[in-house]
DSSP file (Angstrom, degrees, kcal/mol; ACC not computed):
  #  RESIDUE AA STRUCTURE BP1 BP2  ACC     N-H-->O    O-->H-N    N-H-->O    O-->H-N    TCO  KAPPA ALPHA  PHI   PSI    X-CA   Y-CA   Z-CA
    1    1 A X              0   0    0      0, 0.0     4,-0.1     0, 0.0    48,-0.0   0.000 360.0 360.0 360.0 128.4    0.0    0.0    0.0
    2    2 A X        +     0   0    0      2,-0.1     2,-0.4     3,-0.0     3,-0.0   0.897 360.0  60.8 -78.3 -40.3    1.6    3.3   -1.0
    3    3 A X  S    S-     0   0    0      1,-0.1     5,-0.1     2,-0.0    -1,-0.0  -0.765  98.8-106.0 -86.5 131.3   -0.4    5.5    1.3
    4    4 A X     >  -     0   0    0     -2,-0.4     4,-1.9     1,-0.1     3,-0.2  -0.138  22.8-125.2 -57.7 148.5    0.1    4.7    5.0
    5    5 A X  H  > S+     0   0    0      1,-0.2     4,-2.0     2,-0.2     5,-0.2   0.900 108.7  57.7 -64.3 -38.6   -2.9    3.0    6.7
    6    6 A X  H  > S+     0   0    0      1,-0.2     4,-2.2     2,-0.2    -1,-0.2   0.888 104.8  52.2 -56.0 -37.4   -3.1    5.7    9.4
    7    7 A X  H  > S+     0   0    0      1,-0.2     4,-2.4     2,-0.2    -1,-0.2   0.902 108.2  49.6 -65.6 -39.8   -3.5    8.3    6.8
    8    8 A X  H  X S+     0   0    0     -4,-1.9     4,-2.4     1,-0.2    -1,-0.2   0.882 107.9  51.8 -65.6 -37.7   -6.2    6.5    5.2
    9    9 A X  H  X S+     0   0    0     -4,-2.0     4,-1.8     2,-0.2    -1,-0.2   0.858 111.2  50.2 -60.6 -38.5   -8.1    6.0    8.5
   10   10 A X  H  X S+     0   0    0     -4,-2.2     4,-2.5     2,-0.2    -2,-0.2   0.914 109.9  50.9 -71.2 -33.7   -7.8    9.9    9.2
   11   11 A X  H  X S+     0   0    0     -4,-2.4     4,-2.7     1,-0.2    -2,-0.2   0.948 113.5  44.3 -66.3 -44.0   -9.2   10.6    5.7
   12   12 A X  H  X S+     0   0    0     -4,-2.4     4,-2.1     1,-0.2    -1,-0.2   0.817 113.0  50.7 -70.6 -24.7  -12.1    8.3    6.3
   13   13 A X  H  X S+     0   0    0     -4,-1.8     4,-2.1     2,-0.2    -1,-0.2   0.866 109.5  49.6 -80.1 -35.2  -12.7    9.7    9.6
   14   14 A X  H  X S+     0   0    0     -4,-2.5     4,-2.0     2,-0.2    -2,-0.2   0.935 112.0  50.7 -62.0 -44.9  -12.6   13.3    8.4
   15   15 A X  H  X S+     0   0    0     -4,-2.7     4,-2.3     1,-0.2    -2,-0.2   0.941 110.2  48.9 -54.8 -51.8  -15.1   12.2    5.6
   16   16 A X  H  X S+     0   0    0     -4,-2.1     4,-2.2     1,-0.2    -1,-0.2   0.903 109.9  50.3 -59.1 -46.5  -17.4   10.6    8.2
   17   17 A X  H  X S+     0   0    0     -4,-2.1     4,-2.9     1,-0.2    -1,-0.2   0.853 110.9  50.4 -56.7 -42.0  -17.3   13.6   10.4
   18   18 A X  H  X S+     0   0    0     -4,-2.0     4,-1.9     2,-0.2    -1,-0.2   0.853 110.3  50.0 -67.3 -36.2  -18.2   15.8    7.4
   19   19 A X  H  X S+     0   0    0     -4,-2.3     4,-2.9     2,-0.2    -2,-0.2   0.950 111.7  47.6 -67.2 -49.0  -21.1   13.4    6.5
   20   20 A X  H  X S+     0   0    0     -4,-2.2     4,-2.1     1,-0.2     5,-0.3   0.938 112.3  50.6 -58.2 -49.1  -22.4   13.6   10.1
   21   21 A X  H  X S+     0   0    0     -4,-2.9     4,-2.1     1,-0.2     5,-0.3   0.878 112.0  46.9 -59.0 -38.3  -22.1   17.4   10.1
   22   22 A X  H  X S+     0   0    0     -4,-1.9     4,-1.2     1,-0.2    -1,-0.2   0.917 112.5  49.4 -72.8 -43.9  -24.0   17.6    6.8
   23   23 A X  H  < S+     0   0    0     -4,-2.9    -2,-0.2    12,-0.2    -1,-0.2   0.800 118.3  36.7 -70.2 -25.6  -26.7   15.3    7.9
   24   24 A X  H  < S+     0   0    0     -4,-2.1    -2,-0.2    -5,-0.2    -1,-0.2   0.770 119.9  39.3 -97.0 -22.7  -27.4   17.0   11.1
   25   25 A X  H  < S+     0   0    0     -4,-2.1    -3,-0.2    -5,-0.3    -2,-0.1   0.630  91.9  95.1-101.1 -12.7  -26.9   20.7   10.5
   26   26 A X     <  -     0   0    0     -4,-1.2    -4,-0.0    -5,-0.3     3,-0.0  -0.401  57.6-156.4 -80.4 162.2  -28.5   21.1    7.2
   27   27 A X        +     0   0    0     -2,-0.1     2,-0.4    65,-0.1    67,-0.1  -0.161  69.2  88.9-122.6  31.2  -32.1   22.1    6.9
   28   28 A X     >  -     0   0    0     64,-0.2     4,-1.6     1,-0.1    64,-0.2  -0.999  69.1-144.0-140.3 126.4  -32.6   20.5    3.4
   29   29 A X  H  > S+     0   0    0     62,-1.7     4,-2.2    -2,-0.4     5,-0.2   0.884 102.9  56.0 -61.9 -36.2  -33.7   16.8    2.9
   30   30 A X  H  > S+     0   0    0      1,-0.2     4,-1.8     2,-0.2    -1,-0.2   0.941 107.4  48.8 -67.4 -42.1  -31.4   16.5   -0.2
   31   31 A X  H  > S+     0   0    0      2,-0.2     4,-1.9     1,-0.2    -1,-0.2   0.832 107.5  54.2 -61.6 -33.1  -28.4   17.6    1.9
   32   32 A X  H  X S+     0   0    0     -4,-1.6     4,-1.3     2,-0.2    -1,-0.2   0.875 110.1  47.0 -65.3 -42.0  -29.3   15.1    4.6
   33   33 A X  H  X S+     0   0    0     -4,-2.2     4,-1.9     2,-0.2    -2,-0.2   0.821 111.3  51.8 -68.8 -29.8  -29.3   12.3    2.0
   34   34 A X  H  X S+     0   0    0     -4,-1.8     4,-2.6     1,-0.2    -2,-0.2   0.886 106.7  53.1 -76.6 -35.7  -26.0   13.6    0.6
   35   35 A X  H  X S+     0   0    0     -4,-1.9     4,-1.8     2,-0.2    -1,-0.2   0.809 107.7  51.4 -65.5 -30.9  -24.5   13.5    4.2
   36   36 A X  H  X S+     0   0    0     -4,-1.3     4,-2.7     2,-0.2    -1,-0.2   0.914 109.5  51.6 -69.8 -47.8  -25.6    9.8    4.5
   37   37 A X  H  X S+     0   0    0     -4,-1.9     4,-2.5     1,-0.2    -2,-0.2   0.937 106.7  51.5 -54.0 -45.7  -23.8    9.1    1.2
   38   38 A X  H  X S+     0   0    0     -4,-2.6     4,-2.0     1,-0.2    -1,-0.2   0.949 110.6  50.1 -57.2 -47.9  -20.7   10.8    2.4
   39   39 A X  H  X S+     0   0    0     -4,-1.8     4,-1.8     2,-0.2     3,-0.4   0.948 108.4  51.0 -54.6 -50.7  -20.8    8.5    5.5
   40   40 A X  H  X S+     0   0    0     -4,-2.7     4,-1.3     1,-0.2    -1,-0.2   0.820 110.6  50.5 -55.4 -35.8  -21.3    5.4    3.4
   41   41 A X  H  X S+     0   0    0     -4,-2.5     4,-2.1     2,-0.2    -1,-0.2   0.839 106.4  54.4 -73.8 -31.6  -18.2    6.4    1.2
   42   42 A X  H  X S+     0   0    0     -4,-2.0     4,-1.8    -3,-0.4    -2,-0.2   0.845 107.6  49.1 -64.6 -39.8  -16.2    6.9    4.2
   43   43 A X  H  X S+     0   0    0     -4,-1.8     4,-1.9    -5,-0.2    -1,-0.2   0.861 109.4  55.1 -70.1 -30.5  -17.0    3.3    5.4
   44   44 A X  H  X S+     0   0    0     -4,-1.3     4,-2.6     2,-0.2     5,-0.2   0.925 103.8  53.5 -67.9 -47.0  -16.1    2.1    2.0
   45   45 A X  H  X S+     0   0    0     -4,-2.1     4,-2.1     1,-0.2    -1,-0.2   0.876 108.7  48.1 -50.5 -44.2  -12.7    3.6    2.2
   46   46 A X  H  X S+     0   0    0     -4,-1.8     4,-2.1     2,-0.2    -1,-0.2   0.877 111.4  52.0 -66.4 -37.7  -12.0    1.9    5.5
   47   47 A X  H  X S+     0   0    0     -4,-1.9     4,-2.7     1,-0.2    -2,-0.2   0.940 111.4  45.4 -61.3 -46.9  -13.1   -1.4    4.0
   48   48 A X  H  X S+     0   0    0     -4,-2.6     4,-2.1     2,-0.2    -2,-0.2   0.859 112.2  51.6 -63.7 -41.1  -10.8   -1.0    0.9
   49   49 A X  H  X S+     0   0    0     -4,-2.1     4,-2.3    -5,-0.2    -1,-0.2   0.915 111.5  48.2 -66.4 -40.5   -7.8    0.1    3.2
   50   50 A X  H  X S+     0   0    0     -4,-2.1     4,-2.7     1,-0.2    -2,-0.2   0.959 110.5  51.8 -62.5 -48.3   -8.4   -3.1    5.3
   51   51 A X  H  <>S+     0   0    0     -4,-2.7     5,-1.5     1,-0.2     4,-0.3   0.898 113.6  43.2 -57.7 -41.2   -8.6   -5.2    2.3
   52   52 A X  H  <5S+     0   0    0     -4,-2.1     3,-0.4     1,-0.2    -1,-0.2   0.858 113.2  51.1 -77.5 -32.3   -5.4   -3.9    1.0
   53   53 A X  H  <5S+     0   0    0     -4,-2.3    -1,-0.2     1,-0.2    -2,-0.2   0.876 121.4  31.0 -69.2 -38.5   -3.6   -4.0    4.2
   54   54 A X  T  <5S-     0   0    0     -4,-2.7    -1,-0.2    -5,-0.2    -2,-0.2   0.130 103.9-123.4-111.4  24.3   -4.5   -7.7    5.0
   55   55 A X  T   5 +     0   0    0     -3,-0.4     2,-0.3    -4,-0.3    -3,-0.2   0.824  63.6 134.5  45.5  50.9   -4.6   -8.8    1.5
   56   56 A X      < -     0   0    0     -5,-1.5     4,-0.3    -6,-0.2     3,-0.2  -0.889  53.7-142.7-128.2 154.3   -8.1  -10.1    1.6
   57   57 A X  S  > S+     0   0    0     -2,-0.3     4,-1.9     1,-0.2     3,-0.2   0.496  84.1  87.5 -94.5  -6.4  -11.1   -9.7   -0.8
   58   58 A X  H  > S+     0   0    0      1,-0.2     4,-2.3     2,-0.2    -1,-0.2   0.850  84.5  55.0 -64.1 -32.2  -13.7   -9.5    1.7
   59   59 A X  H  > S+     0   0    0     -3,-0.2     4,-1.9     2,-0.2    -1,-0.2   0.847 108.6  48.6 -70.8 -37.2  -13.3   -5.7    2.1
   60   60 A X  H  > S+     0   0    0     -4,-0.3     4,-2.1     2,-0.2    -1,-0.2   0.913 108.6  52.5 -75.4 -36.3  -13.8   -5.2   -1.6
   61   61 A X  H  X S+     0   0    0     -4,-1.9     4,-1.8     1,-0.2    -2,-0.2   0.929 108.7  51.2 -69.1 -39.8  -16.9   -7.3   -1.6
   62   62 A X  H  X S+     0   0    0     -4,-2.3     4,-2.9     1,-0.2    -1,-0.2   0.867 107.1  53.9 -58.0 -35.3  -18.4   -5.2    1.2
   63   63 A X  H  X S+     0   0    0     -4,-1.9     4,-2.7     1,-0.2    -1,-0.2   0.923 105.8  53.1 -64.1 -37.9  -17.6   -2.1   -0.7
   64   64 A X  H  X S+     0   0    0     -4,-2.1     4,-1.6     1,-0.2    -1,-0.2   0.851 111.8  45.2 -61.3 -37.3  -19.5   -3.5   -3.6
   65   65 A X  H  X S+     0   0    0     -4,-1.8     4,-2.0     2,-0.2    -1,-0.2   0.866 109.7  54.6 -76.7 -32.6  -22.5   -4.1   -1.3
   66   66 A X  H  X S+     0   0    0     -4,-2.9     4,-2.8     2,-0.2     5,-0.2   0.943 110.0  48.6 -60.6 -47.5  -22.2   -0.6    0.3
   67   67 A X  H  X S+     0   0    0     -4,-2.7     4,-2.3     1,-0.2     5,-0.2   0.921 110.6  49.9 -61.8 -43.3  -22.4    0.9   -3.3
   68   68 A X  H  X S+     0   0    0     -4,-1.6     4,-1.7     1,-0.2    -1,-0.2   0.855 114.3  43.9 -66.7 -37.3  -25.4   -1.1   -4.1
   69   69 A X  H  X S+     0   0    0     -4,-2.0     4,-2.0     2,-0.2    -1,-0.2   0.838 112.2  54.7 -80.9 -26.9  -27.2   -0.1   -0.9
   70   70 A X  H  X S+     0   0    0     -4,-2.8     4,-2.3     2,-0.2    -2,-0.2   0.907 107.6  48.1 -66.9 -38.5  -26.1    3.5   -1.4
   71   71 A X  H  X S+     0   0    0     -4,-2.3     4,-2.0    -5,-0.2    -2,-0.2   0.889 114.6  47.2 -71.7 -35.8  -27.6    3.6   -4.9
   72   72 A X  H  X S+     0   0    0     -4,-1.7     4,-2.9    -5,-0.2     5,-0.3   0.928 110.6  51.2 -66.2 -40.1  -30.8    2.1   -3.6
   73   73 A X  H  X S+     0   0    0     -4,-2.0     4,-2.7     1,-0.2    -2,-0.2   0.884 111.3  47.8 -66.9 -37.9  -30.9    4.5   -0.6
   74   74 A X  H  X S+     0   0    0     -4,-2.3     4,-2.9     2,-0.2     5,-0.3   0.929 112.0  49.6 -68.7 -43.4  -30.5    7.5   -3.0
   75   75 A X  H  X S+     0   0    0     -4,-2.0     4,-1.4     2,-0.2    -2,-0.2   0.976 118.3  39.2 -59.2 -56.7  -33.3    6.2   -5.4
   76   76 A X  H  X S+     0   0    0     -4,-2.9     4,-2.1     1,-0.2    -2,-0.2   0.910 116.1  51.9 -68.4 -40.5  -35.8    5.6   -2.5
   77   77 A X  H  X S+     0   0    0     -4,-2.7     4,-2.7    -5,-0.3    -1,-0.2   0.934 110.5  46.1 -60.8 -43.7  -34.8    8.7   -0.6
   78   78 A X  H  X S+     0   0    0     -4,-2.9     4,-2.0     2,-0.2    -1,-0.2   0.774 109.7  54.1 -67.7 -24.1  -35.2   11.0   -3.5
   79   79 A X  H  X S+     0   0    0     -4,-1.4     4,-2.2    -5,-0.3    -1,-0.2   0.896 110.0  48.9 -71.4 -37.8  -38.5    9.4   -4.4
   80   80 A X  H  X S+     0   0    0     -4,-2.1     4,-2.6     2,-0.2     5,-0.2   0.908 110.5  51.3 -69.3 -42.1  -39.6   10.2   -0.7
   81   81 A X  H  X S+     0   0    0     -4,-2.7     4,-2.3     1,-0.2    -2,-0.2   0.898 109.8  48.5 -72.6 -31.9  -38.4   13.8   -1.0
   82   82 A X  H  X S+     0   0    0     -4,-2.0     4,-1.9     2,-0.2    -1,-0.2   0.919 112.8  47.6 -62.3 -40.8  -40.3   14.4   -4.2
   83   83 A X  H  X S+     0   0    0     -4,-2.2     4,-1.3     2,-0.2    -2,-0.2   0.915 114.1  47.9 -64.4 -39.8  -43.4   12.9   -2.6
   84   84 A X  H  X>S+     0   0    0     -4,-2.6     4,-2.7     2,-0.2     5,-0.5   0.887 111.0  51.4 -62.9 -42.5  -42.8   15.1    0.5
   85   85 A X  H  X5S+     0   0    0     -4,-2.3     4,-2.0     1,-0.2    -1,-0.2   0.884 109.9  48.1 -59.3 -42.2  -42.2   18.1   -1.6
   86   86 A X  H  <5S+     0   0    0     -4,-1.9    -1,-0.2     1,-0.2    -2,-0.2   0.764 115.6  45.8 -77.6 -22.7  -45.4   17.6   -3.6
   87   87 A X  H  <5S+     0   0    0     -4,-1.3    -2,-0.2    -5,-0.2    -1,-0.2   0.903 132.0  15.3 -89.1 -37.1  -47.3   17.1   -0.3
   88   88 A X  H  <5S-     0   0    0     -4,-2.7    -3,-0.2     2,-0.3    -2,-0.2   0.623  91.5-127.3-105.9 -22.2  -45.9   20.1    1.7
   89   89 A X  S  <<S+     0   0    0     -4,-2.0     2,-0.3    -5,-0.5    -4,-0.2   0.637  79.3  80.3  77.8  15.5  -44.2   22.3   -0.9
   90   90 A X        -     0   0    0     -6,-0.4    -2,-0.3     2,-0.1    -1,-0.2  -0.985  64.7-148.5-149.9 158.6  -41.0   22.4    0.9
   91   91 A X        +     0   0    0     -2,-0.3   -62,-1.7   -64,-0.1     2,-0.5   0.288  59.5 121.9-103.9   5.4  -38.0   20.4    1.5
   92   92 A X    >   -     0   0    0    -64,-0.2     3,-2.6     1,-0.1     4,-0.4  -0.546  59.5-141.8 -74.8 117.3  -37.3   21.6    5.0
   93   93 A X  G >  S+     0   0    0     -2,-0.5     3,-0.7     1,-0.3    -1,-0.1   0.644  94.9  68.6 -62.3 -11.9  -37.2   18.7    7.5
   94   94 A X  G 3  S+     0   0    0      1,-0.2    -1,-0.3   -67,-0.1     3,-0.1   0.705  90.7  63.9 -69.0 -20.8  -39.0   20.6   10.2
   95   95 A X  G <  S+     0   0    0     -3,-2.6     2,-0.9     1,-0.2    -1,-0.2   0.591  86.4  78.9 -72.5 -15.8  -42.1   20.6    8.1
   96   96 A X    <   +     0   0    0     -3,-0.7    -1,-0.2    -4,-0.4     3,-0.1  -0.585  44.0 121.5 -97.9  69.3  -42.4   16.8    8.3
   97   97 A X    >   +     0   0    0     -2,-0.9     3,-1.6    -3,-0.1     4,-0.4  -0.320  25.1 138.4-111.9  45.0  -43.8   16.1   11.7
   98   98 A X  T 3   +     0   0    0      1,-0.3     3,-0.3     2,-0.2    -1,-0.1   0.608  63.2  67.1 -59.6 -18.7  -46.8   14.3   10.2
   99   99 A X  T 3  S+     0   0    0      1,-0.2    -1,-0.3    -3,-0.1    -2,-0.1   0.711  95.9  55.9 -81.4 -23.6  -46.5   11.6   12.9
  100  100 A X  S <  S+     0   0    0     -3,-1.6     2,-0.4     2,-0.1    -1,-0.2   0.662  92.6  79.0 -84.5 -18.9  -47.5   14.2   15.5
  101  101 A X  S    S-     0   0    0     -4,-0.4     2,-0.3    -3,-0.3     0, 0.0  -0.764  80.3-123.9 -89.5 133.4  -50.8   15.2   14.0
  102  102 A X        -     0   0    0     -2,-0.4     2,-0.2     1,-0.1    -2,-0.1  -0.639  28.7-126.9 -72.7 125.2  -54.0   13.1   14.4
  103  103 A X        -     0   0    0     -2,-0.3     2,-0.1     1,-0.1    -1,-0.1  -0.574  21.5-136.8 -75.6 141.9  -55.4   12.3   11.0
  104  104 A X     >  -     0   0    0     -2,-0.2     4,-2.4     1,-0.1     5,-0.2  -0.305  29.5 -96.2 -86.4 177.9  -59.1   13.2   10.6
  105  105 A X  H  > S+     0   0    0      1,-0.2     4,-2.0     2,-0.2     5,-0.1   0.881 123.7  51.4 -68.4 -36.8  -61.7   11.0    8.9
  106  106 A X  H  > S+     0   0    0      2,-0.2     4,-2.5     1,-0.2     5,-0.2   0.940 110.5  49.3 -66.6 -49.3  -61.4   12.7    5.5
  107  107 A X  H  > S+     0   0    0      1,-0.2     4,-2.2     2,-0.2    -2,-0.2   0.882 110.5  50.2 -53.9 -43.7  -57.6   12.3    5.5
  108  108 A X  H  X S+     0   0    0     -4,-2.4     4,-2.6     1,-0.2    -1,-0.2   0.902 110.9  49.4 -65.5 -38.1  -57.9    8.7    6.4
  109  109 A X  H  X S+     0   0    0     -4,-2.0     4,-1.9     1,-0.2    -2,-0.2   0.893 111.3  49.4 -69.4 -37.4  -60.4    8.1    3.5
  110  110 A X  H  X S+     0   0    0     -4,-2.5     4,-1.5     2,-0.2    -1,-0.2   0.866 110.2  51.4 -63.8 -38.9  -58.1    9.9    1.1
  111  111 A X  H  < S+     0   0    0     -4,-2.2    -2,-0.2    -5,-0.2    -1,-0.2   0.919 108.4  50.3 -59.3 -48.8  -55.2    7.8    2.3
  112  112 A X  H  < S+     0   0    0     -4,-2.6    -2,-0.2     1,-0.2    -1,-0.2   0.876 107.6  53.3 -64.3 -38.5  -57.1    4.5    1.8
  113  113 A X  H  <        0   0    0     -4,-1.9    -1,-0.2     1,-0.3    -2,-0.2   0.838 360.0 360.0 -65.5 -30.5  -58.2    5.5   -1.8
  114  114 A X     <        0   0    0     -4,-1.5    -1,-0.3    -3,-0.2    -2,-0.2   0.534 360.0 360.0 -70.5 360.0  -54.5    6.2   -2.8
């Protein structure tokens, strides 16, 4: 491995912290999804570094699985964001407290028809 293992861990840790910061501090759902993506990429870097250090293929297999999960997460997350934007007209996460409100009879009937 050309780059020392410790440097790779520091890089992945910094990326993970940036992802957490992006997911927690932003007020836009798209940026929250982007923060989760950055965290998954940081985990992939650690898996690859471990695979290169210990000469095993398991880390590379995990990276492929993480990439597949990340692609699925983005597709489903963006679909939910589009649905939420159509429903509320905003992508601000504070506007999505629909679990706190009690649905009325007409809202339940509309939900059942959809």
